[in-house]
C-alpha positions as CSV (number, residue, x, y, z in Angstrom):
1,M,-18.0,-9.7,-12.6
2,R,-15.7,-12.7,-12.5
3,K,-16.5,-15.6,-14.7
4,P,-17.3,-18.8,-12.9
5,R,-14.4,-21.2,-12.7
6,S,-14.5,-24.4,-14.7
7,A,-13.9,-27.8,-13.2
8,E,-10.5,-27.9,-14.8
9,D,-9.6,-24.5,-13.2
10,K,-10.7,-25.7,-9.8
11,A,-8.7,-28.9,-10.1
12,R,-5.6,-26.9,-11.1
13,A,-6.0,-24.6,-8.1
14,K,-6.1,-27.5,-5.7
15,R,-3.1,-29.3,-7.2
16,P,0.1,-28.5,-5.5
17,P,2.8,-26.7,-7.5
18,N,5.4,-28.7,-9.4
19,V,8.7,-28.1,-7.7
20,T,10.8,-30.4,-9.8
21,R,13.6,-28.9,-11.9
22,V,11.3,-28.8,-14.9
23,G,8.4,-27.3,-12.9
24,L,10.6,-24.6,-11.3
25,E,12.3,-23.8,-14.6
26,G,8.9,-23.4,-16.3
27,A,7.6,-21.2,-13.6
28,A,10.7,-19.0,-13.7
29,L,10.5,-18.6,-17.5
30,R,6.8,-17.8,-17.4
31,Y,7.5,-15.2,-14.8
32,L,10.3,-13.7,-16.8
33,E,8.2,-13.6,-19.9
34,R,5.8,-11.3,-18.1
35,F,8.1,-9.3,-15.8
36,D,11.6,-8.0,-15.8
37,C,12.8,-8.5,-12.3
38,S,15.8,-8.7,-10.0
39,V,17.4,-11.9,-8.8
40,A,15.9,-11.4,-5.4
41,R,12.4,-11.1,-6.8
42,L,12.6,-14.2,-8.9
43,K,14.1,-16.1,-5.9
44,K,11.2,-14.9,-3.8
45,V,8.6,-16.0,-6.4
46,L,10.2,-19.5,-6.7
47,T,10.6,-19.8,-2.9
48,E,6.9,-19.0,-2.4
49,R,6.1,-21.8,-4.8
50,I,8.3,-24.2,-2.9
51,L,6.7,-23.2,0.4
52,K,3.2,-23.8,-1.0
53,A,4.3,-27.2,-2.2
54,A,5.8,-28.0,1.2
55,R,2.5,-27.1,2.9
56,A,0.7,-29.5,0.5
57,G,3.1,-32.3,1.5
58,V,5.1,-32.5,-1.8
59,E,8.3,-34.5,-1.1
60,E,10.4,-32.7,-3.7
61,A,10.0,-29.5,-1.8
62,A,13.0,-30.4,0.4
63,S,15.5,-30.4,-2.4
64,A,13.9,-27.5,-4.4
65,P,16.0,-24.6,-2.8
66,A,19.2,-26.1,-4.3
67,I,17.5,-26.3,-7.7
68,V,16.4,-22.6,-7.4
69,A,20.0,-21.6,-6.6
70,Q,21.2,-23.4,-9.8
71,I,18.5,-21.8,-11.9
72,L,19.3,-18.3,-10.7
73,E,23.0,-18.8,-11.2
74,R,22.5,-20.1,-14.7
75,Y,20.1,-17.3,-15.7
76,Q,22.6,-14.7,-14.4
77,E,25.5,-16.2,-16.3
78,S,23.4,-16.3,-19.5
79,G,22.2,-12.7,-19.0
80,L,18.6,-13.6,-18.8
81,L,18.6,-12.2,-15.3
82,N,20.6,-9.1,-14.8
83,D,20.2,-6.8,-11.8
84,A,22.1,-3.9,-13.3
85,R,19.9,-4.0,-16.5
86,F,16.8,-4.2,-14.4
87,A,17.8,-1.4,-12.1
88,K,18.7,0.9,-15.0
89,S,15.4,0.4,-16.8
90,F,13.4,0.7,-13.5
91,A,15.2,3.9,-12.6
92,E,14.5,5.4,-16.1
93,R,10.8,4.5,-15.8
94,Q,10.6,6.0,-12.4
95,R,12.5,9.2,-13.5
96,E,10.0,9.7,-16.3
97,R,7.2,9.4,-13.8
98,G,8.8,12.1,-11.7
99,S,10.3,10.1,-8.9
100,S,13.2,11.7,-6.9
101,R,16.6,10.0,-6.6
102,R,15.9,9.2,-3.0
103,V,12.6,7.4,-3.8
104,I,14.2,5.5,-6.7
105,E,17.1,4.4,-4.5
106,Q,14.6,3.1,-1.8
107,K,12.5,1.2,-4.3
108,L,15.6,-0.4,-5.9
109,R,16.9,-1.5,-2.5
110,A,13.5,-2.9,-1.6
111,R,13.7,-4.9,-4.8
112,G,16.9,-6.5,-3.7
113,I,19.4,-4.5,-5.7
114,E,22.8,-4.2,-4.0
115,A,23.9,-0.8,-2.7
116,A,26.9,-0.7,-5.0
117,T,24.7,-1.1,-8.1
118,V,22.4,1.6,-6.9
119,E,25.2,4.0,-6.1
120,Q,26.7,3.4,-9.6
121,L,23.4,3.9,-11.2
122,L,22.3,6.9,-9.1
123,P,25.5,8.7,-7.9
124,R,25.0,11.1,-5.0
125,H,26.5,14.0,-7.1
126,E,23.9,13.5,-9.8
127,S,23.1,16.6,-11.8
128,A,20.6,19.0,-10.4
129,A,19.1,19.3,-13.9
130,S,17.9,15.7,-13.9
131,E,16.4,16.1,-10.4
132,L,14.7,19.3,-11.5
133,E,13.3,17.5,-14.6
134,A,11.9,14.8,-12.4
135,A,10.4,17.3,-10.0
136,Q,8.7,19.1,-12.9
137,A,7.3,15.8,-14.1
138,F,6.0,15.0,-10.6
139,A,4.4,18.4,-10.3
140,R,2.8,18.0,-13.8
141,R,1.5,14.5,-13.0
142,R,0.1,15.6,-9.6
143,R,-1.0,19.0,-10.9
144,L,1.0,21.0,-8.3
145,G,2.3,24.6,-8.4
146,P,2.2,26.0,-11.9
147,H,-0.1,23.2,-13.0
148,R,-2.9,24.3,-10.7
149,K,-5.6,26.8,-11.6
150,P,-4.0,30.3,-11.2
151,E,-6.5,31.4,-8.6
152,T,-5.7,28.5,-6.3
153,R,-1.9,28.4,-6.6
154,E,-1.2,30.7,-3.6
155,A,-3.6,28.9,-1.3
156,Y,-2.0,25.5,-2.0
157,R,1.6,26.6,-2.2
158,R,2.6,25.2,1.2
159,K,0.7,22.0,0.6
160,D,2.4,21.6,-2.8
161,L,5.8,22.0,-1.1
162,M,5.0,19.4,1.4
163,A,3.9,17.0,-1.3
164,M,7.2,17.6,-3.1
165,A,9.1,16.9,0.1
166,R,7.3,13.7,0.7
167,A,8.2,12.7,-2.8
168,G,11.9,13.0,-1.8
169,F,12.8,16.4,-3.4
170,D,14.9,18.8,-1.5
171,Y,13.6,22.3,-0.6
172,D,15.6,24.1,-3.3
173,T,14.3,21.9,-6.1
174,A,10.7,21.9,-4.8
175,S,10.6,25.7,-4.4
176,R,12.0,26.2,-8.0
177,V,9.2,24.0,-9.4
178,I,6.4,25.3,-7.2
179,G,7.6,28.9,-7.6
180,V,8.0,29.9,-4.0
181,G,10.9,32.3,-4.5
182,N,9.2,34.2,-7.3
183,S,6.0,35.2,-5.7
184,S,6.0,34.5,-1.9
185,P,9.3,35.2,-0.1
186,A,7.4,35.3,3.2
187,L,6.7,31.6,2.8
188,D,10.4,30.8,2.5
189,D,11.0,32.2,6.0
190,E,8.0,30.4,7.4
191,L,9.2,27.0,6.2
């Protein structure tokens, strides 16, 4: 159950956001303390703050986008904000969770990472071994294929293959992890 808000919390919630240089700088630093993010994400967070202030009638909101551009440029030059570093760490975390290259690529692009950075980080000719490791991690996490109870594996084999396909893994990788080729050649023809 949520704790009742104090009078100070209520007053702070009603107060429009500070969109001066100091206010935006403070908001950006607080956000970066909590999250590693892309340039596009930080820009979106600060822009939402400006829009909220504009709706509240704050006069400084008109000049705030120029301040945001300066802050983002300065953070990029100093290395505080680095899309390549963010993309690399994000891709590594996703790979450990069992995400396919396709899914990681889509998530990075959705976070505003440029296509050239994504291609450099995740080349199309990436090793099949790393994709297989990710597929195995996905199957382990979702308890698919060899991670199911032995008596239910055959009944769920097709469903497991479909789950792997939805996760972005190609048929060869999915069938190696699920074990289609080993025990059910008829299913290969069916799919």
